[in-house]
Z-matrix of the N, CA and C atoms (Angstrom, degrees):
N
C 1 1.472
C 2 1.473 1 109.66
N 3 1.370 2 116.12 1 141.18
C 4 1.386 3 122.28 2 171.97
C 5 1.489 4 110.95 3 -101.35
N 6 1.362 5 117.17 4 168.29
C 7 1.483 6 116.36 5 -177.42
C 8 1.505 7 111.87 6 -147.28
N 9 1.307 8 113.78 7 163.98
C 10 1.511 9 124.89 8 173.96
C 11 1.521 10 105.48 9 -124.76
N 12 1.288 11 120.30 10 145.60
C 13 1.444 12 123.90 11 168.49
C 14 1.506 13 104.28 12 -98.35
N 15 1.314 14 117.02 13 127.16
C 16 1.473 15 120.61 14 -173.15
C 17 1.552 16 109.97 15 -127.36
N 18 1.354 17 114.67 16 63.14
C 19 1.476 18 119.41 17 -179.93
C 20 1.541 19 114.20 18 -79.45
N 21 1.324 20 115.80 19 -14.00
C 22 1.497 21 121.27 20 178.78
C 23 1.548 22 109.35 21 -127.10
N 24 1.343 23 111.35 22 160.33
C 25 1.475 24 113.74 23 174.61
C 26 1.501 25 112.82 24 -61.91
N 27 1.303 26 117.41 25 -33.50
C 28 1.439 27 120.22 26 175.20
C 29 1.528 28 112.24 27 -61.48
N 30 1.333 29 115.53 28 -41.58
C 31 1.473 30 119.95 29 176.66
C 32 1.539 31 109.68 30 -59.41
N 33 1.268 32 116.25 31 -44.99
C 34 1.502 33 121.73 32 -178.06
C 35 1.509 34 108.95 33 -63.97
N 36 1.406 35 116.79 34 -44.58
C 37 1.421 36 118.37 35 178.77
C 38 1.523 37 112.71 36 -62.45
N 39 1.340 38 117.39 37 -40.77
C 40 1.458 39 120.75 38 176.61
C 41 1.479 40 112.19 39 -60.51
N 42 1.333 41 117.45 40 -39.14
C 43 1.486 42 121.37 41 -176.90
C 44 1.518 43 106.94 42 -68.53
N 45 1.341 44 119.51 43 -43.00
C 46 1.438 45 123.93 44 -178.35
C 47 1.517 46 108.60 45 -63.93
N 48 1.343 47 118.19 46 -42.84
C 49 1.438 48 123.16 47 179.03
C 50 1.502 49 111.48 48 -63.44
N 51 1.271 50 121.58 49 -30.20
C 52 1.433 51 127.47 50 174.38
C 53 1.492 52 111.15 51 -55.80
N 54 1.379 53 115.52 52 -44.54
C 55 1.421 54 120.55 53 -173.79
C 56 1.568 55 114.88 54 -77.03
N 57 1.303 56 116.62 55 -7.01
C 58 1.486 57 119.41 56 176.83
C 59 1.512 58 109.91 57 -60.55
N 60 1.328 59 121.95 58 -29.25
C 61 1.422 60 123.83 59 179.84
C 62 1.512 61 113.66 60 -63.87
N 63 1.375 62 114.49 61 -19.25
C 64 1.448 63 116.23 62 -179.57
C 65 1.558 64 112.54 63 -100.97
N 66 1.328 65 116.69 64 -2.79
C 67 1.400 66 123.31 65 -174.57
C 68 1.580 67 108.77 66 -75.82
N 69 1.380 68 112.78 67 120.40
C 70 1.415 69 118.64 68 179.25
C 71 1.546 70 107.27 69 -155.62
N 72 1.265 71 117.47 70 171.90
C 73 1.462 72 121.39 71 177.59
C 74 1.576 73 108.04 72 -57.83
N 75 1.277 74 115.73 73 130.80
C 76 1.478 75 122.39 74 179.72
C 77 1.563 76 115.40 75 82.03
N 78 1.319 77 117.15 76 5.38
C 79 1.436 78 117.84 77 178.44
C 80 1.514 79 111.22 78 -83.13
N 81 1.305 80 116.93 79 134.18
C 82 1.457 81 120.89 80 173.71
C 83 1.490 82 112.98 81 -117.55
N 84 1.330 83 115.45 82 135.08
C 85 1.437 84 123.04 83 175.82
C 86 1.522 85 106.47 84 -110.53
N 87 1.340 86 121.07 85 119.57
C 88 1.475 87 123.07 86 178.78
C 89 1.473 88 108.84 87 -108.07
N 90 1.341 89 117.30 88 123.55
C 91 1.474 90 126.06 89 -172.99
C 92 1.478 91 109.44 90 -109.67
N 93 1.372 92 115.12 91 120.02
C 94 1.466 93 123.94 92 179.78
C 95 1.537 94 110.05 93 -115.60
N 96 1.283 95 117.22 94 147.24
C 97 1.439 96 122.54 95 174.10
C 98 1.519 97 111.95 96 154.10
N 99 1.301 98 114.77 97 165.86
C 100 1.472 99 121.93 98 179.85
C 101 1.541 100 109.51 99 -70.82
N 102 1.359 101 115.50 100 167.55
C 103 1.440 102 121.36 101 173.53
C 104 1.555 103 109.12 102 -58.16
N 105 1.356 104 112.69 103 135.97
C 106 1.466 105 118.42 104 174.66
C 107 1.528 106 114.85 105 80.27
N 108 1.355 107 117.70 106 12.31
C 109 1.435 108 118.24 107 179.80
C 110 1.542 109 112.60 108 -89.78
N 111 1.293 110 118.02 109 -8.69
C 112 1.444 111 118.22 110 173.81
C 113 1.558 112 118.81 111 116.96
N 114 1.332 113 113.13 112 8.26
C 115 1.466 114 118.97 113 -176.54
C 116 1.530 115 113.41 114 -61.27
N 117 1.324 116 117.35 115 -47.66
C 118 1.453 117 121.12 116 -179.28
C 119 1.499 118 111.48 117 -71.28
N 120 1.338 119 119.86 118 -37.78
C 121 1.431 120 120.31 119 176.39
C 122 1.524 121 110.72 120 -63.65
N 123 1.345 122 118.74 121 -44.88
C 124 1.404 123 123.29 122 173.37
C 125 1.554 124 112.60 123 -52.37
N 126 1.370 125 113.45 124 -49.80
C 127 1.454 126 120.08 125 179.91
C 128 1.509 127 113.77 126 -58.09
N 129 1.358 128 116.18 127 -41.41
C 130 1.440 129 119.96 128 178.67
C 131 1.523 130 110.30 129 -64.57
N 132 1.294 131 119.41 130 -40.44
C 133 1.491 132 123.01 131 178.93
C 134 1.536 133 109.44 132 -67.35
N 135 1.300 134 116.70 133 -38.11
C 136 1.521 135 119.87 134 179.97
C 137 1.560 136 107.75 135 -65.56
N 138 1.309 137 115.92 136 -46.37
C 139 1.452 138 120.13 137 -177.63
C 140 1.562 139 110.98 138 -65.15
N 141 1.346 140 115.04 139 -39.46
C 142 1.454 141 120.60 140 178.58
C 143 1.612 142 109.14 141 -66.11
N 144 1.325 143 115.07 142 -39.00
C 145 1.486 144 117.01 143 176.34
C 146 1.512 145 113.91 144 -63.03
N 147 1.378 146 114.91 145 -31.82
C 148 1.441 147 118.61 146 179.40
C 149 1.492 148 114.46 147 -85.00
N 150 1.364 149 116.05 148 -17.11
C 151 1.467 150 120.97 149 -176.99
C 152 1.533 151 104.90 150 -147.14
N 153 1.314 152 116.82 151 88.98
C 154 1.449 153 121.65 152 -178.87
C 155 1.510 154 115.00 153 -55.86
N 156 1.373 155 117.93 154 -26.38
C 157 1.437 156 119.20 155 179.67
C 158 1.543 157 113.10 156 -92.07
N 159 1.279 158 119.25 157 6.15
C 160 1.463 159 120.73 158 179.11
C 161 1.481 160 110.09 159 -65.12
N 162 1.260 161 118.62 160 129.98
C 163 1.471 162 125.06 161 -179.73
C 164 1.507 163 109.03 162 -121.22
N 165 1.320 164 117.28 163 155.74
C 166 1.459 165 122.34 164 174.80
C 167 1.531 166 113.43 165 49.27
N 168 1.337 167 118.37 166 53.78
C 169 1.453 168 122.53 167 -179.98
C 170 1.556 169 105.64 168 -76.97
N 171 1.352 170 114.27 169 116.48
C 172 1.425 171 120.57 170 -177.04
C 173 1.536 172 113.43 171 -105.74
N 174 1.317 173 117.25 172 153.44
C 175 1.426 174 122.23 173 171.37
C 176 1.508 175 110.44 174 -65.19
N 177 1.280 176 120.32 175 136.28
C 178 1.449 177 123.32 176 176.21
C 179 1.525 178 116.10 177 -86.45
N 180 1.330 179 114.54 178 19.74
C 181 1.470 180 117.04 179 -176.91
C 182 1.538 181 113.12 180 -55.25
N 183 1.294 182 118.65 181 -42.90
C 184 1.469 183 122.26 182 -176.46
C 185 1.568 184 112.19 183 -97.61
N 186 1.371 185 116.91 184 -25.31
C 187 1.429 186 118.24 185 177.26
C 188 1.480 187 112.48 186 -89.97
N 189 1.347 188 118.17 187 -11.77
C 190 1.442 189 126.67 188 -176.79
C 191 1.543 190 114.15 189 76.30
N 192 1.371 191 114.90 190 -42.22
C 193 1.461 192 119.14 191 -179.56
C 194 1.507 193 108.55 192 -142.61
N 195 1.347 194 115.19 193 139.80
C 196 1.456 195 121.74 194 168.98
C 197 1.488 196 104.34 195 -125.99
N 198 1.293 197 117.21 196 142.01
C 199 1.494 198 121.93 197 179.37
C 200 1.536 199 109.88 198 -119.75
N 201 1.317 200 112.18 199 149.00
C 202 1.462 201 121.57 200 -179.97
C 203 1.517 202 108.80 201 -142.35
N 204 1.323 203 116.98 202 154.50
C 205 1.440 204 123.90 203 176.33
C 206 1.510 205 107.88 204 -88.30
N 207 1.300 206 116.35 205 154.65
C 208 1.455 207 123.98 206 165.23
C 209 1.459 208 108.55 207 -149.86
N 210 1.330 209 117.93 208 170.85
C 211 1.460 210 124.35 209 179.02
C 212 1.485 211 111.96 210 -66.40
N 213 1.343 212 113.51 211 -25.37
C 214 1.506 213 119.05 212 -175.48
C 215 1.537 214 112.88 213 -87.89
N 216 1.346 215 111.20 214 -52.45
C 217 1.493 216 117.69 215 -178.21
C 218 1.519 217 107.01 216 -167.52
N 219 1.291 218 114.98 217 166.83
C 220 1.481 219 118.85 218 174.08
C 221 1.554 220 106.65 219 -64.81
N 222 1.295 221 116.35 220 143.67
C 223 1.418 222 124.65 221 177.40
C 224 1.516 223 111.86 222 -102.90
N 225 1.298 224 120.37 223 126.92
C 226 1.446 225 124.68 224 173.42
C 227 1.507 226 107.68 225 -107.67
N 228 1.340 227 115.31 226 119.51
C 229 1.486 228 121.23 227 174.07
C 230 1.529 229 106.46 228 -105.31
N 231 1.332 230 115.17 229 114.52
C 232 1.497 231 121.09 230 -172.82
C 233 1.537 232 107.73 231 -119.56
N 234 1.347 233 112.94 232 141.11
C 235 1.475 234 118.74 233 176.14
C 236 1.559 235 107.43 234 -126.46
N 237 1.279 236 114.41 235 116.64
C 238 1.509 237 120.08 236 -177.97
C 239 1.514 238 112.10 237 -94.31
N 240 1.347 239 120.08 238 11.11
C 241 1.448 240 123.30 239 -175.05
C 242 1.525 241 111.44 240 -54.15
N 243 1.309 242 116.22 241 -41.87
C 244 1.483 243 120.56 242 -172.24
C 245 1.547 244 112.00 243 -99.47
N 246 1.346 245 116.14 244 3.15
C 247 1.500 246 118.33 245 -179.54
C 248 1.507 247 110.75 246 -64.52
N 249 1.290 248 115.80 247 138.70
C 250 1.466 249 122.49 248 178.17
C 251 1.513 250 110.76 249 -91.81
N 252 1.337 251 118.08 250 -25.51
C 253 1.455 252 119.27 251 -179.53
C 254 1.552 253 107.39 252 -157.24
N 255 1.310 254 115.78 253 168.82
C 256 1.452 255 123.62 254 179.50
C 257 1.532 256 109.64 255 -71.53
N 258 1.373 257 116.89 256 -17.78
C 259 1.446 258 121.83 257 177.68
C 260 1.585 259 112.79 258 -51.60
N 261 1.262 260 114.18 259 -31.36
C 262 1.468 261 118.69 260 -175.64
C 263 1.554 262 108.41 261 -67.09
N 264 1.334 263 119.55 262 -22.74
C 265 1.479 264 123.59 263 172.98
C 266 1.492 265 109.84 264 -55.81
N 267 1.338 266 116.56 265 -45.87
C 268 1.509 267 119.89 266 -176.28
C 269 1.562 268 108.25 267 -77.26
N 270 1.346 269 116.32 268 -37.61
C 271 1.483 270 119.90 269 -178.98
C 272 1.534 271 110.63 270 -60.17
N 273 1.263 272 118.79 271 -37.47
C 274 1.482 273 122.99 272 -173.01
C 275 1.528 274 110.34 273 -85.98
N 276 1.349 275 117.46 274 -11.54
C 277 1.469 276 120.26 275 -178.60
C 278 1.495 277 112.23 276 78.65
N 279 1.340 278 115.85 277 28.83
C 280 1.450 279 117.94 278 -176.25
C 281 1.512 280 112.47 279 -68.88
N 282 1.305 281 117.51 280 -30.11
C 283 1.466 282 118.60 281 178.91
C 284 1.527 283 111.87 282 -58.69
N 285 1.248 284 116.33 283 -39.31
C 286 1.493 285 121.17 284 176.91
C 287 1.502 286 112.37 285 -70.24
N 288 1.354 287 116.03 286 -39.75
C 289 1.492 288 119.09 287 177.31
C 290 1.488 289 110.24 288 -63.82
N 291 1.316 290 121.18 289 -36.90
C 292 1.468 291 124.80 290 -178.58
C 293 1.525 292 110.66 291 -61.46
N 294 1.339 293 117.58 292 -29.27
C 295 1.465 294 121.55 293 179.98
C 296 1.545 295 112.56 294 -87.94
N 297 1.355 296 117.44 295 -21.85
C 298 1.433 297 119.05 296 -167.87
C 299 1.577 298 113.81 297 -125.64
N 300 1.293 299 118.62 298 -3.67
C 301 1.456 300 123.74 299 -175.50
C 302 1.503 301 109.73 300 -133.69
N 303 1.342 302 114.40 301 175.01
C 304 1.462 303 123.75 302 165.50
C 305 1.502 304 105.36 303 -91.56
N 306 1.303 305 118.80 304 128.01
C 307 1.508 306 121.36 305 -174.76
C 308 1.536 307 109.35 306 -120.88
N 309 1.358 308 116.24 307 126.05
C 310 1.397 309 121.12 308 173.45
C 311 1.542 310 107.35 309 -111.47
N 312 1.305 311 118.26 310 120.94
C 313 1.435 312 120.83 311 -176.46
C 314 1.533 313 112.50 312 -116.46
N 315 1.288 314 118.61 313 114.90
C 316 1.466 315 122.99 314 172.54
C 317 1.494 316 109.36 315 -89.19
N 318 1.336 317 116.90 316 143.68
C 319 1.488 318 122.78 317 -178.81
C 320 1.503 319 111.29 318 54.02
N 321 1.370 320 120.23 319 55.50
C 322 1.416 321 122.61 320 -174.17
C 323 1.544 322 116.38 321 -81.00
N 324 1.332 323 117.54 322 1.59
C 325 1.484 324 119.40 323 -173.06
C 326 1.536 325 113.98 324 -50.95
N 327 1.307 326 117.88 325 -38.97
C 328 1.444 327 121.07 326 -173.70
C 329 1.547 328 110.80 327 -70.12
N 330 1.356 329 117.40 328 -23.98
C 331 1.414 330 121.80 329 -178.65
C 332 1.495 331 115.83 330 -118.76
N 333 1.309 332 119.75 331 9.65
C 334 1.437 333 121.80 332 -174.06
C 335 1.563 334 112.37 333 -58.41
N 336 1.288 335 115.85 334 -27.89
C 337 1.441 336 117.22 335 178.27
C 338 1.462 337 114.41 336 -75.74
N 339 1.366 338 117.97 337 -9.77
C 340 1.450 339 123.95 338 178.07
C 341 1.561 340 112.75 339 -100.49
N 342 1.331 341 114.71 340 -6.33
C 343 1.474 342 117.36 341 -177.45
C 344 1.497 343 110.78 342 -79.61
N 345 1.320 344 115.36 343 153.47
C 346 1.485 345 120.70 344 -177.02
C 347 1.500 346 113.65 345 -66.68
N 348 1.317 347 121.48 346 163.95
C 349 1.425 348 123.95 347 -179.14
C 350 1.540 349 113.25 348 -72.22
N 351 1.321 350 117.75 349 -16.21
C 352 1.460 351 121.21 350 -179.75
C 353 1.541 352 113.07 351 -93.33
N 354 1.235 353 115.95 352 27.72
C 355 1.524 354 120.53 353 178.75
C 356 1.464 355 111.79 354 -68.16
N 357 1.318 356 116.13 355 147.23
C 358 1.493 357 123.24 356 169.10
C 359 1.479 358 105.76 357 -106.33
N 360 1.369 359 117.27 358 111.18
C 361 1.460 360 120.91 359 -178.03
C 362 1.522 361 107.82 360 -89.48
N 363 1.301 362 118.00 361 130.04
C 364 1.448 363 125.04 362 -177.28
C 365 1.518 364 107.45 363 -127.76
N 366 1.339 365 117.78 364 115.67
C 367 1.416 366 120.90 365 179.14
C 368 1.497 367 112.28 366 -109.82
N 369 1.294 368 117.99 367 130.44
C 370 1.502 369 124.91 368 -177.37
C 371 1.464 370 110.66 369 -102.42
N 372 1.300 371 115.82 370 137.21
C 373 1.508 372 121.59 371 178.86
C 374 1.523 373 108.33 372 -133.11
N 375 1.318 374 114.71 373 149.69
C 376 1.444 375 121.01 374 175.38
C 377 1.560 376 104.80 375 -150.27
N 378 1.317 377 113.64 376 118.88
C 379 1.466 378 118.60 377 -178.08
C 380 1.522 379 114.01 378 -101.96
N 381 1.348 380 114.24 379 13.69
C 382 1.484 381 119.11 380 -177.16
C 383 1.495 382 111.68 381 100.14
N 384 1.312 383 118.04 382 -21.58
C 385 1.477 384 123.73 383 178.95
C 386 1.567 385 112.76 384 -124.21
N 387 1.265 386 114.10 385 -44.49
C 388 1.495 387 116.24 386 -174.30
C 389 1.511 388 107.87 387 -120.96
N 390 1.333 389 113.53 388 131.68
C 391 1.490 390 121.67 389 171.11
C 392 1.572 391 106.20 390 -98.11
N 393 1.229 392 115.49 391 133.70
C 394 1.458 393 118.39 392 174.54
C 395 1.459 394 111.03 393 -146.23
N 396 1.316 395 116.98 394 158.92
C 397 1.489 396 119.61 395 173.05
C 398 1.528 397 108.36 396 -130.01
N 399 1.301 398 115.24 397 136.52
C 400 1.441 399 120.62 398 172.45
C 401 1.468 400 109.29 399 -108.26
N 402 1.325 401 116.72 400 143.93
C 403 1.477 402 119.64 401 -179.12
C 404 1.517 403 110.93 402 -133.69
N 405 1.305 404 112.54 403 156.09
C 406 1.408 405 123.16 404 179.59
C 407 1.537 406 108.36 405 -142.82
N 408 1.298 407 116.35 406 126.74
C 409 1.469 408 121.10 407 179.92
C 410 1.520 409 106.20 408 -98.47
N 411 1.364 410 114.01 409 115.68
C 412 1.435 411 118.01 410 -178.46
C 413 1.527 412 112.94 411 -105.50
N 414 1.321 413 117.08 412 158.01
C 415 1.439 414 118.98 413 179.10
C 416 1.475 415 112.61 414 68.72
N 417 1.329 416 115.35 415 -169.76
C 418 1.454 417 121.61 416 179.87
C 419 1.559 418 108.87 417 -88.18
N 420 1.285 419 116.00 418 143.14
C 421 1.449 420 123.17 419 179.37
C 422 1.460 421 112.99 420 -101.43
């Protein structure tokens, strides 16, 4: 696994911008970590890097999904924190989005068995002093 130290917002933005090179139709980014570790902030920076004109990027915690345009593909920002079961994956049409969009999933534990093999797993850590993220690129890119 490789990592980034993300102690500042600039560090987090730089990390998110690094992942733009992997953004393509059908790419999934799965974000793991405790509350307050930086998953949503990272997601906002990644979305903004893919769509410079994106405004008012919101957390999908209560809406479950937010969508945005980009020059590459539609972006689905999904938050599974409040999901009760993996059935919501099918109800939201996420299987189709995974084949046709760029998908960013926060709290993916409940659906990780349904994610494609080409997922980029990003784990966020904060020990009270240092924020870092570790990532692993799985499957073929």
